[in-house]
C-alpha positions as CSV (number, residue, x, y, z in Angstrom):
1,X,1.7,-19.6,9.4
2,X,-1.0,-17.3,9.2
3,X,1.1,-14.3,8.8
4,X,3.8,-15.9,6.9
5,X,1.2,-17.3,3.9
6,X,0.1,-13.7,3.1
7,X,3.9,-12.9,2.8
8,X,4.6,-16.2,0.6
9,X,1.6,-14.9,-1.6
10,X,2.6,-11.4,-2.3
11,X,6.7,-12.5,-2.9
12,X,4.7,-14.5,-5.9
13,X,2.7,-11.8,-7.2
14,X,5.5,-9.0,-7.5
15,X,7.8,-12.3,-9.2
16,X,4.8,-12.8,-11.7
17,X,4.2,-9.3,-12.4
18,X,7.9,-8.3,-12.6
19,X,9.0,-11.4,-15.4
20,X,5.9,-10.3,-17.4
21,X,7.1,-6.5,-16.8
22,X,10.5,-7.5,-18.3
23,X,9.5,-9.4,-21.3
24,X,6.9,-7.0,-21.7
25,X,9.3,-4.2,-22.1
26,X,11.6,-5.8,-24.3
27,X,8.5,-6.1,-27.1
28,X,7.8,-3.0,-26.3
29,X,11.2,-1.7,-27.1
30,X,11.8,-3.1,-29.8
31,X,8.4,-2.2,-31.4
32,X,9.1,0.9,-29.8
33,X,12.2,2.0,-32.2
34,X,11.0,0.0,-35.2
35,X,7.6,1.9,-35.9
36,X,8.7,4.7,-34.4
37,X,5.3,5.9,-32.2
38,X,6.2,8.0,-29.0
39,X,3.4,6.3,-27.5
40,X,5.3,3.1,-28.0
41,X,8.7,4.3,-26.6
42,X,6.7,5.5,-23.3
43,X,5.3,2.5,-22.8
44,X,8.6,0.6,-23.1
45,X,9.6,3.0,-20.0
46,X,6.6,2.3,-18.3
47,X,7.2,-1.5,-19.1
48,X,11.2,-1.1,-17.2
49,X,9.7,1.6,-14.6
50,X,7.2,-1.3,-14.1
51,X,10.3,-4.0,-13.9
52,X,12.5,-1.8,-11.8
53,X,9.5,-1.4,-9.5
54,X,9.0,-5.0,-8.7
55,X,12.6,-5.4,-7.5
56,X,12.3,-2.9,-5.1
57,X,9.5,-4.7,-3.8
58,X,10.9,-7.5,-3.7
59,X,13.6,-6.4,-2.3
60,X,11.0,-4.9,0.5
61,X,9.4,-8.1,1.1
62,X,13.2,-10.0,1.9
63,X,14.5,-6.9,4.3
64,X,11.2,-6.2,6.0
65,X,10.3,-9.7,6.5
66,X,14.2,-10.0,8.5
67,X,13.6,-11.0,12.4
68,X,13.8,-8.3,15.3
69,X,17.1,-8.2,16.6
70,X,19.1,-6.1,19.6
71,X,19.4,-3.0,17.4
72,X,15.6,-3.4,16.0
73,X,13.6,-4.7,18.5
74,X,10.4,-4.2,17.0
75,X,12.1,-5.9,13.2
76,X,12.4,-5.0,10.1
77,X,8.8,-4.2,9.0
78,X,9.2,-0.5,8.3
79,X,12.1,-0.6,5.6
80,X,9.8,-2.7,3.4
81,X,8.1,0.7,3.1
82,X,11.4,2.7,2.2
83,X,11.3,0.3,-0.9
84,X,8.1,1.1,-1.5
85,X,8.8,4.0,-1.4
86,X,11.6,4.1,-3.7
87,X,10.0,2.1,-6.2
88,X,7.1,4.5,-6.5
89,X,9.8,7.1,-7.1
90,X,11.5,5.5,-9.2
91,X,7.6,5.3,-11.2
92,X,7.3,8.9,-10.9
93,X,11.1,10.4,-12.4
94,X,11.4,7.2,-14.9
95,X,7.9,6.6,-16.5
96,X,6.6,9.5,-16.0
97,X,9.1,11.8,-16.3
98,X,9.6,9.9,-19.9
99,X,6.3,9.5,-21.4
100,X,5.7,13.6,-20.9
101,X,8.9,14.5,-21.8
102,X,9.0,12.0,-25.5
103,X,5.4,12.7,-25.7
104,X,5.8,16.7,-25.8
105,X,8.7,15.5,-28.3
106,X,6.8,13.6,-30.7
107,X,4.0,16.6,-30.9
108,X,6.3,19.1,-31.6
109,X,8.6,17.1,-34.4
110,X,5.6,15.7,-35.8
111,X,7.9,12.6,-37.0
112,X,7.2,8.9,-37.5
113,X,8.7,6.2,-39.4
114,X,8.3,2.8,-40.0
115,X,4.6,0.5,-39.8
116,X,2.6,0.1,-37.3
117,X,1.3,-3.5,-37.4
118,X,4.4,-4.3,-35.3
119,X,2.8,-2.2,-32.5
120,X,-0.8,-3.2,-32.9
121,X,0.8,-7.0,-32.2
122,X,2.9,-6.5,-29.5
123,X,0.4,-4.2,-27.5
124,X,-2.1,-7.2,-28.5
125,X,0.3,-9.4,-26.5
126,X,1.1,-7.0,-24.1
127,X,-2.5,-6.6,-23.0
128,X,-2.6,-10.6,-22.8
129,X,0.4,-11.0,-20.3
130,X,-0.8,-8.2,-18.6
131,X,-3.8,-9.4,-18.3
132,X,-2.5,-12.9,-16.7
133,X,-0.8,-11.2,-14.4
134,X,-3.1,-8.5,-12.7
135,X,-5.2,-12.1,-12.5
136,X,-3.1,-13.4,-10.1
137,X,-3.2,-9.7,-8.1
138,X,-7.1,-9.4,-8.1
139,X,-7.1,-12.9,-7.1
140,X,-4.4,-12.1,-4.2
141,X,-6.9,-9.3,-2.7
142,X,-9.9,-10.5,-3.0
143,X,-8.5,-13.6,-0.9
144,X,-6.6,-11.4,1.6
145,X,-10.3,-9.1,1.9
146,X,-12.0,-12.0,2.4
147,X,-9.9,-12.5,5.3
148,X,-9.6,-9.3,6.7
149,X,-13.8,-9.1,6.7
150,X,-13.9,-6.1,4.2
151,X,-14.4,-5.1,0.5
152,X,-11.4,-4.6,-1.8
153,X,-11.7,-2.0,-2.4
154,X,-11.2,-0.8,1.1
155,X,-8.6,-3.1,1.7
156,X,-7.0,-1.6,-0.6
157,X,-7.2,1.3,0.4
158,X,-6.3,0.6,3.9
159,X,-4.2,-2.4,3.5
160,X,-0.9,-2.3,5.4
161,X,0.7,-4.5,2.5
162,X,2.0,-1.8,0.0
163,X,3.8,-4.5,-2.7
164,X,0.0,-6.0,-3.0
165,X,-1.3,-2.3,-4.1
166,X,1.8,-2.0,-6.0
167,X,1.7,-4.2,-8.1
168,X,-2.8,-4.2,-8.5
169,X,-2.5,-0.5,-9.0
170,X,0.9,-0.5,-11.9
171,X,-0.8,-4.1,-13.4
172,X,-4.0,-1.6,-14.4
173,X,-2.5,1.5,-14.9
174,X,-0.3,-0.8,-17.2
175,X,-3.6,-1.7,-19.4
176,X,-5.0,1.5,-19.6
177,X,-1.7,2.6,-20.6
178,X,-1.7,-0.4,-23.3
179,X,-5.5,0.8,-24.9
180,X,-3.9,4.9,-24.8
181,X,-0.9,3.8,-27.1
182,X,-3.3,1.6,-29.2
183,X,-5.7,4.7,-29.4
184,X,-3.0,6.6,-30.3
185,X,-1.3,4.4,-32.8
186,X,-4.5,3.7,-34.2
187,X,-5.4,7.9,-34.7
188,X,-1.8,8.5,-36.1
189,X,-2.5,6.1,-38.8
190,X,-5.7,7.1,-39.4
191,X,-5.1,10.8,-39.6
192,X,-1.2,11.2,-40.4
193,X,-1.4,12.8,-37.7
194,X,1.4,12.1,-35.2
195,X,-0.1,14.7,-32.7
196,X,-2.3,11.7,-31.1
197,X,0.6,9.6,-31.1
198,X,2.7,11.9,-28.5
199,X,-0.8,12.8,-26.6
200,X,-1.6,9.2,-25.7
201,X,2.6,9.1,-24.4
202,X,1.5,12.7,-22.5
203,X,-1.4,11.1,-21.0
204,X,0.7,7.8,-20.1
205,X,2.8,9.6,-18.2
206,X,0.4,11.8,-16.2
207,X,-1.5,7.6,-15.7
208,X,2.1,7.0,-14.1
209,X,1.9,10.3,-12.2
210,X,-0.9,9.4,-10.4
211,X,0.0,5.8,-9.4
212,X,3.0,6.9,-8.0
213,X,1.7,9.6,-6.3
214,X,-1.0,7.1,-4.6
215,X,1.9,4.5,-3.4
216,X,4.2,7.5,-2.8
217,X,1.4,8.6,0.0
218,X,1.0,5.6,1.1
219,X,3.9,4.3,1.9
220,X,5.0,8.0,3.9
221,X,1.7,7.8,5.6
222,X,3.0,4.0,6.5
223,X,6.7,4.7,7.6
224,X,5.5,8.2,9.7
225,X,3.3,5.5,11.9
226,X,0.1,4.6,10.5
227,X,-3.0,3.3,12.9
228,X,-5.2,0.6,12.5
229,X,-8.0,1.1,11.0
230,X,-11.3,2.1,12.7
231,X,-12.7,-1.3,12.6
232,X,-10.0,-3.2,13.7
233,X,-9.6,-0.6,16.6
234,X,-12.8,-0.5,17.6
235,X,-12.5,-4.5,17.8
236,X,-9.3,-3.9,19.8
237,X,-10.7,-1.9,22.6
238,X,-14.0,-4.2,23.1
239,X,-11.4,-7.0,23.8
240,X,-9.9,-5.3,25.6
241,X,-12.4,-3.4,27.5
242,X,-14.2,-6.8,28.4
243,X,-11.3,-8.3,30.2
244,X,-12.4,-9.9,33.7
245,X,-11.0,-7.3,36.5
246,X,-10.9,-4.0,33.7
247,X,-12.6,-1.1,34.5
248,X,-12.2,1.2,31.5
249,X,-9.5,1.8,28.6
250,X,-8.5,5.2,28.9
251,X,-6.0,5.5,26.4
252,X,-5.6,3.1,23.3
253,X,-3.0,3.6,20.7
254,X,-1.6,1.1,17.3
255,X,0.4,1.3,15.2
256,X,1.5,-0.4,12.1
257,X,4.9,-1.8,12.6
258,X,5.1,-3.5,8.6
259,X,2.5,-5.2,6.9
260,X,2.4,-8.2,9.0
261,X,3.3,-6.5,12.4
262,X,1.0,-4.4,14.5
263,X,1.5,-2.8,17.9
264,X,-0.8,-2.0,21.4
265,X,-0.3,0.3,23.6
266,X,-3.2,0.8,25.9
267,X,-3.4,3.0,29.3
268,X,-5.9,0.5,31.1
269,X,-8.3,1.4,34.7
270,X,-8.9,-2.1,36.6
271,X,-10.8,-2.7,39.5
272,X,-10.2,-1.2,42.4
273,X,-9.3,-4.6,44.4
274,X,-7.3,-5.9,41.5
275,X,-4.4,-8.1,42.9
276,X,-0.9,-7.8,40.9
277,X,-1.6,-11.6,40.2
278,X,-5.4,-10.1,38.1
279,X,-3.7,-7.4,36.1
280,X,-0.6,-9.6,35.3
281,X,-3.9,-12.6,34.2
282,X,-5.2,-10.0,32.5
283,X,-2.5,-8.5,30.7
284,X,-1.0,-12.8,29.8
285,X,-5.3,-12.4,28.7
286,X,-5.2,-9.6,26.5
287,X,-1.8,-10.8,24.1
288,X,-4.0,-14.1,24.1
289,X,-7.6,-12.6,23.2
290,X,-5.7,-10.3,20.4
291,X,-3.3,-12.5,18.7
292,X,-6.0,-14.7,18.1
293,X,-8.5,-12.8,16.5
294,X,-5.7,-10.8,14.7
295,X,-2.5,-12.8,14.0
296,X,-0.6,-9.6,12.7
297,X,-0.4,-8.0,16.6
298,X,3.0,-8.8,17.5
299,X,3.1,-6.3,20.7
300,X,0.8,-5.9,23.3
301,X,1.7,-3.2,26.2
302,X,-1.0,-2.3,29.1
303,X,-0.3,-0.2,31.6
304,X,-2.2,0.0,34.8
305,X,-3.4,3.8,35.3
306,X,-5.7,5.7,37.4
307,X,-8.9,7.2,35.6
308,X,-9.0,11.1,36.0
309,X,-11.7,11.7,39.2
310,X,-14.9,12.8,37.4
311,X,-14.3,10.4,34.6
312,X,-17.0,7.9,33.2
313,X,-17.5,5.5,30.2
314,X,-15.8,2.9,28.4
315,X,-12.4,4.9,26.8
316,X,-11.0,8.3,27.6
317,X,-9.0,9.0,24.4
318,X,-9.3,6.6,21.8
319,X,-6.7,6.8,19.0
320,X,-8.8,7.8,15.9
321,X,-7.0,9.4,12.6
322,X,-10.7,10.6,11.2
323,X,-11.8,12.2,13.8
324,X,-9.8,16.0,15.1
325,X,-7.8,15.8,17.9
326,X,-9.3,17.1,21.3
327,X,-9.5,20.4,22.1
328,X,-7.0,21.5,24.8
329,X,-7.7,22.2,28.1
330,X,-9.0,25.4,29.0
331,X,-6.7,26.9,31.9
332,X,-9.5,29.4,33.3
333,X,-12.3,26.1,33.7
334,X,-12.3,25.3,37.4
335,X,-11.0,21.4,38.0
336,X,-13.7,19.1,38.8
337,X,-13.9,18.5,42.6
338,X,-12.0,15.1,43.6
């Protein structure tokens, strides 16, 4: 149940954002055609891209939530990142490409037809609707950051739920884009120079490029196989070291299998007098502790192993993506005595 609630909330956030973007896209397109504003047409393309993105994110949530089967024993969590990556790619190609191209054309041609009033009305209505969608995304981000005992900024940077991250960034970019469009249209009306309208369109395209780049990088990292955040990894290590009969952790590896699925694998050096029954009990206790603390942990694998001679301390190798890998062993160095 703890895993279903965040996923259900993410679906609701995506649906609200998609419905808002669809209504706004139609309004902006009509305003752009009536006013002839490049910035308004770019904003229409922006909203069309966002609407398509929400459809892809909805597919990501639904297909990624399918249960494991014999062909996919770890489930379909990573498929959600494939669809989310496609959503970022569509924003990059369709939204940003159209906005920048149309802005450049407007600057070169310097033509404008129609009145400006309809643009201002649609921009104001769009800003109000986008604010409602962003407010829902912000509430989810704050709620999830409290659940993970971190700041909203860090949650957005580290979360494996790229759908809520995408909605938050896209809605934020949409509000900024609306302000840019209003500024471009207003300056063009005041000066009679369509340069400002075209520049606003290009800036909207650049804004979309930035958002698409951030989301594409995040989804690529998760597709490759990203570890859990450092603090969570240290807490997992602490729980394992605290198990009865556990002497030390030689290797601890983690991976995000999906937004709500985490794999933990460790090579564990048990006490020399630990029996097979002790090791089995420790493995059961490890799974109980870790899943109790983090319901997102679905798989816990412990591999009993003997530590290397002369190695002391709690951990010989703990996965840490923020640190460089250890240097390779020196073949000329004399190994420690047995």
